[in-house]
LUMMIGU-929781 format. One record per residue (C-alpha): residue in three letters; x, y, z. Coordinates in Angstrom, 3 decimals. Example, Ala and Ser with C-alpha at 12.3 -4.5 7.8 and 13.67 -1.06 7.14 Angstrom:
<r residuo="ALA" X="12.300" Y="-4.500" Z="7.800"/>
<r residuo="SER" X="13.670" Y="-1.060" Z="7.140"/>
***
This chain:
<r residuo="MET" X="-35.212" Y="46.945" Z="99.281"/>
<r residuo="PRO" X="-36.731" Y="46.924" Z="102.794"/>
<r residuo="ARG" X="-34.626" Y="48.393" Z="105.548"/>
<r residuo="VAL" X="-33.482" Y="45.876" Z="108.181"/>
<r residuo="SER" X="-32.992" Y="47.032" Z="111.745"/>
<r residuo="ALA" X="-31.839" Y="44.998" Z="114.723"/>
<r residuo="PRO" X="-33.992" Y="44.756" Z="117.870"/>
<r residuo="LYS" X="-33.149" Y="47.223" Z="120.613"/>
<r residuo="VAL" X="-33.364" Y="44.650" Z="123.432"/>
<r residuo="ALA" X="-30.314" Y="42.732" Z="124.540"/>
<r residuo="PRO" X="-30.465" Y="39.063" Z="125.560"/>
<r residuo="ASN" X="-30.140" Y="38.331" Z="129.253"/>
<r residuo="LEU" X="-27.814" Y="35.364" Z="128.731"/>
<r residuo="ASP" X="-24.383" Y="34.839" Z="130.226"/>
<r residuo="TRP" X="-22.990" Y="33.134" Z="127.140"/>
<r residuo="VAL" X="-24.809" Y="32.873" Z="123.815"/>
<r residuo="VAL" X="-23.479" Y="29.832" Z="121.935"/>
<r residuo="VAL" X="-25.851" Y="29.671" Z="118.958"/>
<r residuo="GLU" X="-28.421" Y="32.037" Z="117.512"/>
<r residuo="ARG" X="-30.678" Y="32.447" Z="114.492"/>
<r residuo="GLU" X="-32.031" Y="35.556" Z="112.774"/>
<r residuo="PHE" X="-35.524" Y="35.700" Z="111.299"/>
<r residuo="GLU" X="-37.163" Y="38.378" Z="109.158"/>
<r residuo="LEU" X="-40.296" Y="40.106" Z="110.439"/>
<r residuo="ARG" X="-42.282" Y="42.294" Z="108.051"/>
<r residuo="LYS" X="-44.151" Y="45.253" Z="109.530"/>
<r residuo="GLY" X="-45.768" Y="46.960" Z="106.587"/>
<r residuo="ARG" X="-42.962" Y="48.184" Z="104.333"/>
<r residuo="LYS" X="-40.407" Y="47.869" Z="107.093"/>
<r residuo="GLN" X="-38.492" Y="44.696" Z="107.872"/>
<r residuo="THR" X="-36.903" Y="44.007" Z="111.241"/>
<r residuo="LYS" X="-34.917" Y="41.167" Z="112.750"/>
<r residuo="VAL" X="-36.046" Y="38.591" Z="115.289"/>
<r residuo="LEU" X="-33.198" Y="36.920" Z="117.185"/>
<r residuo="ALA" X="-33.507" Y="33.510" Z="118.831"/>
<r residuo="ARG" X="-30.503" Y="33.033" Z="121.104"/>
<r residuo="PHE" X="-29.520" Y="30.018" Z="123.172"/>
<r residuo="GLY" X="-27.097" Y="29.930" Z="126.080"/>
<r residuo="LYS" X="-24.657" Y="27.236" Z="127.048"/>
<r residuo="PRO" X="-26.294" Y="24.340" Z="128.967"/>
<r residuo="VAL" X="-25.269" Y="24.318" Z="132.627"/>
<r residuo="THR" X="-25.729" Y="21.742" Z="135.365"/>
<r residuo="ASP" X="-28.795" Y="22.110" Z="137.584"/>
<r residuo="ARG" X="-28.399" Y="19.552" Z="140.381"/>
<r residuo="ARG" X="-28.527" Y="16.240" Z="138.454"/>
<r residuo="ASP" X="-29.983" Y="17.663" Z="135.217"/>
<r residuo="PHE" X="-28.854" Y="20.259" Z="132.707"/>
<r residuo="ARG" X="-30.576" Y="23.556" Z="131.987"/>
<r residuo="CYS" X="-30.406" Y="25.613" Z="128.790"/>
<r residuo="GLU" X="-31.871" Y="29.124" Z="128.620"/>
<r residuo="PHE" X="-33.112" Y="30.832" Z="125.501"/>
<r residuo="GLN" X="-34.458" Y="34.232" Z="124.561"/>
<r residuo="ILE" X="-36.431" Y="35.550" Z="121.589"/>
<r residuo="ALA" X="-35.913" Y="39.274" Z="121.000"/>
<r residuo="GLY" X="-37.777" Y="41.450" Z="118.522"/>
<r residuo="LEU" X="-40.965" Y="39.399" Z="118.170"/>
<r residuo="LEU" X="-43.011" Y="41.126" Z="120.883"/>
<r residuo="ASP" X="-42.576" Y="44.354" Z="122.826"/>
<r residuo="LYS" X="-40.719" Y="42.420" Z="125.522"/>
<r residuo="PRO" X="-38.277" Y="39.548" Z="124.958"/>
<r residuo="ILE" X="-39.570" Y="36.009" Z="125.428"/>
<r residuo="ALA" X="-37.416" Y="33.973" Z="127.817"/>
<r residuo="GLY" X="-37.545" Y="30.279" Z="128.604"/>
<r residuo="GLN" X="-35.447" Y="27.239" Z="129.360"/>
<r residuo="GLY" X="-35.166" Y="23.543" Z="128.617"/>
<r residuo="PHE" X="-34.067" Y="20.695" Z="130.893"/>
<r residuo="GLY" X="-32.413" Y="17.403" Z="129.980"/>
<r residuo="VAL" X="-30.224" Y="14.595" Z="131.241"/>
<r residuo="ASP" X="-27.251" Y="16.136" Z="129.408"/>
<r residuo="GLY" X="-26.377" Y="19.289" Z="127.562"/>
<r residuo="ILE" X="-27.481" Y="18.026" Z="124.152"/>
<r residuo="GLN" X="-30.975" Y="17.127" Z="125.330"/>
<r residuo="ALA" X="-31.343" Y="20.391" Z="127.240"/>
<r residuo="LEU" X="-30.341" Y="22.392" Z="124.144"/>
<r residuo="GLU" X="-32.681" Y="20.336" Z="121.944"/>
<r residuo="LEU" X="-35.665" Y="20.865" Z="124.249"/>
<r residuo="ALA" X="-34.875" Y="24.576" Z="124.556"/>
<r residuo="MET" X="-34.881" Y="24.865" Z="120.755"/>
<r residuo="GLN" X="-38.187" Y="23.017" Z="120.560"/>
<r residuo="ALA" X="-39.735" Y="25.351" Z="123.124"/>
<r residuo="ALA" X="-38.451" Y="28.399" Z="121.220"/>
<r residuo="THR" X="-39.805" Y="26.990" Z="117.958"/>
<r residuo="ILE" X="-43.254" Y="26.553" Z="119.479"/>
<r residuo="GLU" X="-43.168" Y="30.179" Z="120.658"/>
<r residuo="LEU" X="-42.253" Y="31.343" Z="117.154"/>
<r residuo="LEU" X="-44.738" Y="29.184" Z="115.249"/>
<r residuo="SER" X="-47.636" Y="29.975" Z="117.569"/>
<r residuo="SER" X="-47.082" Y="33.728" Z="117.314"/>
<r residuo="ARG" X="-49.482" Y="35.936" Z="115.372"/>
<r residuo="ALA" X="-46.638" Y="37.221" Z="113.196"/>
<r residuo="TYR" X="-45.782" Y="33.744" Z="111.882"/>
<r residuo="GLN" X="-49.357" Y="32.552" Z="111.430"/>
<r residuo="SER" X="-50.092" Y="35.673" Z="109.386"/>
<r residuo="GLY" X="-47.095" Y="34.952" Z="107.138"/>
<r residuo="ARG" X="-44.914" Y="37.885" Z="108.259"/>
<r residuo="LEU" X="-42.175" Y="35.863" Z="110.030"/>
<r residuo="THR" X="-39.767" Y="34.000" Z="107.753"/>
<r residuo="PHE" X="-36.264" Y="32.563" Z="107.628"/>
<r residuo="PHE" X="-34.401" Y="33.634" Z="104.472"/>
<r residuo="GLY" X="-37.803" Y="34.259" Z="102.915"/>
<r residuo="SER" X="-39.050" Y="30.745" Z="103.700"/>
<r residuo="HIS" X="-41.938" Y="29.871" Z="106.020"/>
<r residuo="ASP" X="-40.021" Y="26.760" Z="107.100"/>
<r residuo="LEU" X="-38.011" Y="28.075" Z="110.053"/>
<r residuo="ARG" X="-35.790" Y="24.950" Z="110.025"/>
<r residuo="MET" X="-35.808" Y="24.537" Z="113.791"/>
<r residuo="PRO" X="-36.331" Y="21.391" Z="115.904"/>
<r residuo="LEU" X="-40.023" Y="20.747" Z="116.484"/>
<r residuo="PRO" X="-41.893" Y="17.932" Z="118.317"/>
<r residuo="ARG" X="-44.004" Y="15.703" Z="116.109"/>
<r residuo="ARG" X="-47.241" Y="16.536" Z="117.888"/>
<r residuo="THR" X="-46.847" Y="20.252" Z="117.079"/>
<r residuo="ARG" X="-45.773" Y="20.038" Z="113.438"/>
<r residuo="PHE" X="-49.227" Y="21.179" Z="112.365"/>
<r residuo="LEU" X="-48.199" Y="24.721" Z="113.391"/>
<r residuo="THR" X="-45.927" Y="25.048" Z="110.346"/>
<r residuo="ARG" X="-47.597" Y="26.979" Z="107.518"/>
<r residuo="TRP" X="-46.807" Y="24.532" Z="104.731"/>
<r residuo="ASP" X="-49.602" Y="26.087" Z="102.656"/>
<r residuo="LEU" X="-47.800" Y="29.439" Z="102.567"/>
<r residuo="GLU" X="-44.505" Y="27.684" Z="101.836"/>
<r residuo="ALA" X="-46.050" Y="25.808" Z="98.906"/>
<r residuo="LYS" X="-47.434" Y="29.073" Z="97.497"/>
<r residuo="ARG" X="-44.022" Y="30.732" Z="97.849"/>
<r residuo="ILE" X="-42.273" Y="27.893" Z="96.017"/>
<r residuo="ALA" X="-44.890" Y="27.885" Z="93.256"/>
<r residuo="LYS" X="-44.626" Y="31.646" Z="92.817"/>
<r residuo="GLN" X="-40.836" Y="31.550" Z="92.611"/>
<r residuo="SER" X="-40.875" Y="28.641" Z="90.169"/>
<r residuo="ARG" X="-43.189" Y="30.579" Z="87.851"/>
<r residuo="ALA" X="-41.006" Y="33.684" Z="88.153"/>
<r residuo="GLY" X="-37.824" Y="31.667" Z="87.669"/>
<r residuo="SER" X="-36.128" Y="33.104" Z="90.773"/>
<r residuo="ASP" X="-35.439" Y="31.965" Z="94.311"/>
<r residuo="SER" X="-35.101" Y="34.685" Z="96.942"/>
<r residuo="SER" X="-34.124" Y="32.108" Z="99.552"/>
<r residuo="ALA" X="-31.140" Y="30.955" Z="97.485"/>
<r residuo="ARG" X="-30.125" Y="34.573" Z="96.855"/>
<r residuo="ALA" X="-30.280" Y="35.254" Z="100.586"/>
<r residuo="HIS" X="-28.057" Y="32.248" Z="101.265"/>
<r residuo="ARG" X="-25.578" Y="33.412" Z="98.651"/>
<r residuo="SER" X="-25.576" Y="36.911" Z="100.123"/>
<r residuo="VAL" X="-24.532" Y="35.467" Z="103.481"/>
<r residuo="PHE" X="-21.545" Y="33.725" Z="101.889"/>
<r residuo="ALA" X="-20.657" Y="36.814" Z="99.823"/>
<r residuo="GLU" X="-20.315" Y="39.161" Z="102.775"/>
<r residuo="GLY" X="-16.551" Y="38.832" Z="102.690"/>
<r residuo="PRO" X="-13.925" Y="37.562" Z="105.137"/>
<r residuo="THR" X="-15.770" Y="38.248" Z="108.405"/>
<r residuo="GLY" X="-14.501" Y="35.139" Z="110.178"/>
<r residuo="THR" X="-12.870" Y="35.106" Z="113.584"/>
<r residuo="ALA" X="-9.300" Y="34.214" Z="114.424"/>
<r residuo="ILE" X="-10.438" Y="31.074" Z="116.302"/>
<r residuo="ARG" X="-10.548" Y="27.877" Z="114.280"/>
<r residuo="ALA" X="-13.526" Y="25.523" Z="114.597"/>
<r residuo="GLY" X="-11.340" Y="22.821" Z="116.171"/>
<r residuo="ASP" X="-10.077" Y="25.231" Z="118.853"/>
<r residuo="ALA" X="-13.474" Y="26.588" Z="119.910"/>
<r residuo="PRO" X="-14.738" Y="25.706" Z="123.407"/>
<r residuo="VAL" X="-16.942" Y="22.636" Z="123.929"/>
<r residuo="ILE" X="-20.582" Y="23.600" Z="124.474"/>
<r residuo="VAL" X="-22.419" Y="20.237" Z="124.653"/>
<r residuo="GLU" X="-21.425" Y="16.610" Z="125.075"/>
<r residuo="ARG" X="-23.009" Y="13.189" Z="125.508"/>
<r residuo="ASP" X="-21.750" Y="9.953" Z="127.094"/>
<r residuo="LEU" X="-22.746" Y="6.637" Z="125.488"/>
<r residuo="GLU" X="-22.336" Y="3.194" Z="127.097"/>
<r residuo="LEU" X="-20.125" Y="0.669" Z="125.321"/>
<r residuo="ARG" X="-20.159" Y="-2.969" Z="126.501"/>
<r residuo="ARG" X="-17.019" Y="-5.017" Z="125.971"/>
<r residuo="GLY" X="-17.750" Y="-8.374" Z="127.541"/>
<r residuo="ARG" X="-18.442" Y="-7.731" Z="131.225"/>
<r residuo="LYS" X="-16.710" Y="-4.388" Z="131.115"/>
<r residuo="ARG" X="-18.471" Y="-1.130" Z="130.337"/>
<r residuo="THR" X="-16.712" Y="1.949" Z="129.030"/>
<r residuo="LYS" X="-17.867" Y="5.386" Z="127.923"/>
<r residuo="VAL" X="-17.967" Y="6.813" Z="124.426"/>
<r residuo="ARG" X="-17.961" Y="10.589" Z="124.638"/>
<r residuo="LEU" X="-19.325" Y="12.920" Z="121.976"/>
<r residuo="ARG" X="-18.210" Y="16.529" Z="122.128"/>
<r residuo="PHE" X="-19.457" Y="19.389" Z="119.990"/>
<r residuo="ARG" X="-17.659" Y="22.704" Z="119.917"/>
<r residuo="GLN" X="-19.152" Y="26.155" Z="119.566"/>
<r residuo="PRO" X="-19.824" Y="27.090" Z="115.930"/>
<r residuo="VAL" X="-17.342" Y="29.649" Z="114.616"/>
<r residuo="ARG" X="-17.938" Y="32.015" Z="111.732"/>
<r residuo="HIS" X="-15.742" Y="31.816" Z="108.661"/>
<r residuo="ARG" X="-15.947" Y="33.057" Z="105.085"/>
<r residuo="HIS" X="-18.306" Y="30.233" Z="104.062"/>
<r residuo="GLY" X="-20.781" Y="30.740" Z="106.927"/>
<r residuo="PHE" X="-20.294" Y="28.898" Z="110.222"/>
<r residuo="GLY" X="-18.283" Y="25.810" Z="111.074"/>
<r residuo="CYS" X="-18.841" Y="23.359" Z="113.940"/>
<r residuo="ALA" X="-16.304" Y="20.701" Z="114.984"/>
<r residuo="PHE" X="-17.007" Y="17.487" Z="116.912"/>
<r residuo="HIS" X="-15.006" Y="14.689" Z="118.533"/>
<r residuo="ILE" X="-15.794" Y="11.005" Z="119.132"/>
<r residuo="GLU" X="-13.700" Y="9.495" Z="121.934"/>
<r residuo="GLY" X="-13.518" Y="5.803" Z="122.812"/>
<r residuo="LEU" X="-15.281" Y="4.263" Z="119.796"/>
<r residuo="LEU" X="-13.260" Y="4.448" Z="116.608"/>
<r residuo="ASP" X="-9.746" Y="3.062" Z="116.184"/>
<r residuo="LYS" X="-8.902" Y="5.903" Z="113.826"/>
<r residuo="PRO" X="-10.199" Y="9.470" Z="114.000"/>
<r residuo="PRO" X="-12.920" Y="10.236" Z="111.446"/>
<r residuo="SER" X="-11.783" Y="11.619" Z="108.123"/>
<r residuo="ARG" X="-14.059" Y="14.616" Z="108.606"/>
<r residuo="SER" X="-14.644" Y="16.172" Z="112.019"/>
<r residuo="GLY" X="-16.706" Y="19.269" Z="111.226"/>
<r residuo="MET" X="-19.577" Y="20.676" Z="109.197"/>
<r residuo="SER" X="-20.655" Y="24.069" Z="107.922"/>
<r residuo="GLY" X="-23.950" Y="25.931" Z="107.831"/>
<r residuo="THR" X="-25.533" Y="29.306" Z="107.182"/>
<r residuo="ASP" X="-25.663" Y="29.987" Z="110.940"/>
<r residuo="GLY" X="-24.565" Y="28.362" Z="114.176"/>
<r residuo="ILE" X="-27.714" Y="26.278" Z="114.631"/>
<r residuo="GLU" X="-27.491" Y="24.736" Z="111.161"/>
<r residuo="ALA" X="-23.758" Y="24.067" Z="111.543"/>
<r residuo="LEU" X="-24.328" Y="22.323" Z="114.892"/>
<r residuo="HIS" X="-27.211" Y="20.286" Z="113.454"/>
<r residuo="ASN" X="-25.112" Y="19.186" Z="110.451"/>
<r residuo="ALA" X="-22.225" Y="18.235" Z="112.742"/>
<r residuo="MET" X="-24.559" Y="16.051" Z="114.843"/>
<r residuo="GLU" X="-25.866" Y="14.336" Z="111.719"/>
<r residuo="LEU" X="-22.335" Y="13.614" Z="110.505"/>
<r residuo="ALA" X="-21.330" Y="12.253" Z="113.919"/>
<r residuo="MET" X="-24.336" Y="9.920" Z="113.822"/>
<r residuo="VAL" X="-23.141" Y="8.557" Z="110.468"/>
<r residuo="TYR" X="-19.907" Y="7.369" Z="112.087"/>
<r residuo="ILE" X="-21.666" Y="6.034" Z="115.194"/>
<r residuo="LEU" X="-24.546" Y="4.167" Z="113.527"/>
<r residuo="SER" X="-22.232" Y="2.571" Z="110.966"/>
<r residuo="SER" X="-19.785" Y="1.387" Z="113.637"/>
<r residuo="ARG" X="-19.482" Y="-2.324" Z="114.420"/>
<r residuo="ALA" X="-20.154" Y="-1.742" Z="118.127"/>
<r residuo="TYR" X="-23.566" Y="-0.175" Z="117.519"/>
<r residuo="GLN" X="-24.682" Y="-2.654" Z="114.876"/>
<r residuo="ARG" X="-23.836" Y="-5.518" Z="117.233"/>
<r residuo="GLY" X="-25.941" Y="-3.988" Z="119.994"/>
<r residuo="ARG" X="-23.082" Y="-3.024" Z="122.310"/>
<r residuo="LEU" X="-23.513" Y="0.768" Z="122.142"/>
<r residuo="THR" X="-26.460" Y="2.407" Z="123.918"/>
<r residuo="TRP" X="-27.573" Y="5.667" Z="125.523"/>
<r residuo="CYS" X="-29.499" Y="5.371" Z="128.795"/>
<r residuo="GLU" X="-29.772" Y="1.635" Z="127.985"/>
<r residuo="MET" X="-31.636" Y="2.433" Z="124.751"/>
<r residuo="TYR" X="-30.545" Y="2.065" Z="121.138"/>
<r residuo="ASP" X="-32.148" Y="5.360" Z="120.131"/>
<r residuo="LEU" X="-29.194" Y="7.659" Z="120.757"/>
<r residuo="GLY" X="-31.329" Y="10.817" Z="120.756"/>
<r residuo="LEU" X="-29.400" Y="12.748" Z="118.077"/>
<r residuo="PRO" X="-30.645" Y="14.115" Z="114.742"/>
<r residuo="VAL" X="-30.321" Y="11.612" Z="111.922"/>
<r residuo="ASP" X="-30.585" Y="12.177" Z="108.181"/>
<r residuo="GLU" X="-33.410" Y="10.336" Z="106.428"/>
<r residuo="GLU" X="-30.953" Y="8.308" Z="104.348"/>
<r residuo="ILE" X="-29.154" Y="7.101" Z="107.505"/>
<r residuo="ALA" X="-32.296" Y="6.397" Z="109.547"/>
<r residuo="PRO" X="-32.510" Y="2.701" Z="108.425"/>
<r residuo="LEU" X="-29.242" Y="2.065" Z="110.292"/>
<r residuo="ILE" X="-30.983" Y="2.611" Z="113.653"/>
<r residuo="ARG" X="-31.527" Y="-0.753" Z="115.373"/>
<r residuo="GLN" X="-35.238" Y="-0.395" Z="116.019"/>
<r residuo="ASP" X="-35.478" Y="-4.180" Z="116.456"/>
<r residuo="LEU" X="-33.126" Y="-4.107" Z="119.434"/>
<r residuo="ASN" X="-34.976" Y="-1.105" Z="120.802"/>
<r residuo="ALA" X="-38.306" Y="-2.974" Z="120.628"/>
<r residuo="ALA" X="-36.752" Y="-6.053" Z="122.242"/>
<r residuo="ARG" X="-35.419" Y="-3.880" Z="125.050"/>
<r residuo="PHE" X="-38.897" Y="-2.437" Z="125.669"/>
<r residuo="ALA" X="-40.482" Y="-5.909" Z="125.629"/>
<r residuo="GLN" X="-37.913" Y="-7.242" Z="128.073"/>
<r residuo="ALA" X="-38.546" Y="-4.343" Z="130.436"/>
<r residuo="MET" X="-42.317" Y="-4.915" Z="130.283"/>
<r residuo="MET" X="-41.957" Y="-8.632" Z="131.085"/>
<r residuo="VAL" X="-40.118" Y="-8.009" Z="134.369"/>
<r residuo="HIS" X="-42.203" Y="-8.947" Z="137.407"/>
<r residuo="PRO" X="-43.394" Y="-5.923" Z="139.433"/>
<r residuo="ALA" X="-41.693" Y="-7.263" Z="142.583"/>
<r residuo="THR" X="-38.391" Y="-7.593" Z="140.705"/>
<r residuo="ARG" X="-38.808" Y="-4.107" Z="139.290"/>
<r residuo="ALA" X="-39.452" Y="-2.698" Z="142.765"/>
<r residuo="ALA" X="-36.341" Y="-4.473" Z="144.099"/>
<r residuo="GLN" X="-34.262" Y="-3.019" Z="141.265"/>
<r residuo="LEU" X="-35.621" Y="0.436" Z="142.065"/>
<r residuo="ARG" X="-34.753" Y="0.100" Z="145.753"/>
<r residuo="GLN" X="-31.246" Y="-1.061" Z="144.868"/>
<r residuo="HIS" X="-30.799" Y="1.880" Z="142.508"/>
<r residuo="LEU" X="-32.023" Y="4.347" Z="145.138"/>
<r residuo="ARG" X="-29.584" Y="2.929" Z="147.712"/>
<r residuo="LYS" X="-26.708" Y="3.612" Z="145.323"/>
<r residuo="HIS" X="-27.835" Y="7.216" Z="144.726"/>
<r residuo="PRO" X="-28.824" Y="9.006" Z="147.959"/>
<r residuo="ASP" X="-29.781" Y="12.214" Z="146.133"/>
<r residuo="LEU" X="-32.271" Y="10.288" Z="144.030"/>
<r residuo="ARG" X="-33.641" Y="8.698" Z="147.186"/>
<r residuo="ARG" X="-34.326" Y="12.096" Z="148.758"/>
<r residuo="ASP" X="-36.124" Y="13.323" Z="145.644"/>
<r residuo="PHE" X="-38.080" Y="10.071" Z="145.417"/>
<r residuo="ASP" X="-39.182" Y="10.293" Z="149.058"/>
<r residuo="ALA" X="-40.220" Y="13.926" Z="148.581"/>
<r residuo="MET" X="-42.248" Y="12.997" Z="145.494"/>
<r residuo="VAL" X="-43.969" Y="10.118" Z="147.335"/>
<r residuo="ALA" X="-44.793" Y="12.441" Z="150.246"/>
<r residuo="GLU" X="-46.326" Y="14.979" Z="147.861"/>
<r residuo="LEU" X="-48.390" Y="12.268" Z="146.178"/>
<r residuo="LYS" X="-49.624" Y="10.967" Z="149.540"/>
<r residuo="GLN" X="-50.526" Y="14.460" Z="150.671"/>
<r residuo="ALA" X="-52.376" Y="15.178" Z="147.432"/>
<r residuo="THR" X="-54.197" Y="11.829" Z="147.610"/>
<r residuo="GLY" X="-55.136" Y="12.406" Z="151.250"/>
<r residuo="SER" X="-56.510" Y="15.864" Z="150.554"/>
<r residuo="THR" X="-58.498" Y="14.489" Z="147.614"/>
<r residuo="MET" X="-60.016" Y="11.719" Z="149.754"/>
<r residuo="ALA" X="-60.840" Y="14.202" Z="152.508"/>
<r residuo="THR" X="-62.562" Y="16.468" Z="149.991"/>
<r residuo="ARG" X="-64.601" Y="13.590" Z="148.643"/>
<r residuo="GLY" X="-65.634" Y="12.613" Z="152.160"/>
<r residuo="ALA" X="-66.759" Y="16.152" Z="152.892"/>
<r residuo="GLU" X="-68.760" Y="16.291" Z="149.663"/>
<r residuo="HIS" X="-70.483" Y="12.938" Z="150.403"/>
<r residuo="PRO" X="-70.986" Y="12.771" Z="154.180"/>
<r residuo="GLY" X="-73.593" Y="10.013" Z="153.874"/>
<r residuo="SER" X="-71.250" Y="7.551" Z="152.217"/>
<r residuo="ARG" X="-70.503" Y="4.371" Z="154.111"/>
<r residuo="SER" X="-67.046" Y="3.794" Z="155.509"/>
<r residuo="THR" X="-65.069" Y="0.825" Z="154.299"/>
<r residuo="THR" X="-63.343" Y="0.308" Z="157.670"/>
<r residuo="LYS" X="-65.128" Y="-1.678" Z="160.352"/>
<r residuo="PRO" X="-65.534" Y="-0.140" Z="163.857"/>
<r residuo="PRO" X="-63.557" Y="-1.728" Z="166.717"/>
<r residuo="ARG" X="-65.288" Y="-4.734" Z="168.249"/>
<r residuo="ASP" X="-66.405" Y="-4.397" Z="171.874"/>
<r residuo="ARG" X="-65.726" Y="-7.654" Z="173.694"/>
<r residuo="ARG" X="-67.886" Y="-6.637" Z="176.689"/>
<r residuo="ALA" X="-70.992" Y="-6.511" Z="174.481"/>
<r residuo="THR" X="-70.556" Y="-10.148" Z="173.504"/>
<r residuo="GLY" X="-69.805" Y="-11.324" Z="177.037"/>
<r residuo="ARG" X="-66.541" Y="-13.002" Z="175.990"/>
<r residuo="THR" X="-63.408" Y="-12.683" Z="178.031"/>
<r residuo="PRO" X="-60.072" Y="-12.168" Z="176.355"/>
***
C-alpha cells in the first residue's frame, strides 16, 4: 500500500468552499494534489473566483476566473484549473489520477477535451475488467466507510456560496428567479449540497440537495438536479424564463435532460438579433450606456484604447512606407486659380 502524504504548502485563499484531492505517483511513493477554490467575490461589475493547485509542482499554481455572476466565475475557475492539471507532465505521463481514474471529472471546455488521456483510461478499465476488480469503486467505498466524520452543520444551514438570477416574464412585468447553492458539507455518506429556487415554483421541490464523494461533485449534482426542476417548469417551456436574454441557462445538465433545452427559441433569438439594423443596434447601445454610467466610462476607455492602437499602427505603416501616396487632398489655393472668394 503506497504511503499518502499531504502537500506541505497551504492555499493562499481567504475561504475555501470546495476542493478536490488527486493522487500523484512518484515512484513507489504517492502524494496528494489539492485543487482548492475560493468563494466568488464581486470585482466591480463582475465576479472573481480564485483557485490554487498545491502539490503538483514545487510551488503552488494560482489563478482566477471571472464571470457575470458567482456560478460562471466558479465554472471558469474550475475550467482553468482543469487545463493546468491536464496539461501538466504528471498527468500526461499517467501519474496523476482521481480515485485511480485518468478521468479527473472536472469541468473542461470543448476545445480542450483532447487533453484527457482516454487511451490510458480505456487500458485501465480493460485491465480491471480482466482482473475482475475495480480500484476506483473500492476507493469510493473507502471514502464512505471512514466513519461518522461529518460536521455539526446541516447542508440546509450552510452559507450560500454562489447564486444566479434568471428573468421571468409575466405579461409586461418581469420578475427574478433566484437560484442559490450552499456550501457542500461533509456527512457520513460523503458531501451534501443544498440549493433553493425562489420565485418559480408554487411548491418547494421535493428534493433540495444532492450528495457526492467530494464538494465539487456534490455541487455539480445539485446544479443538475436544480436544472431538472427549471427545464421542466411551464415558464421555461413557454419561453418566459431566460438568463441574460438567452434560453441557455449556463448550468450543467444531464444528458437525459438535455433535450428539454429550448434550442429552437435560442436559435430564433440569435436570428432576431442578427436581423436588427446596425443603426437600431447602435441606438439601443447608446440607450443602454445612458442607463449605466459605469458601463459608459468603460466603453469610452475601450474606444480610446482602440483609437490609440489604430493610430499607432497607421503611423508605423506610414513610417515603413514613406513613398506611399496620401489619400487626403492638399488644401486648394484660391490665389493660384485667380478666383476671388
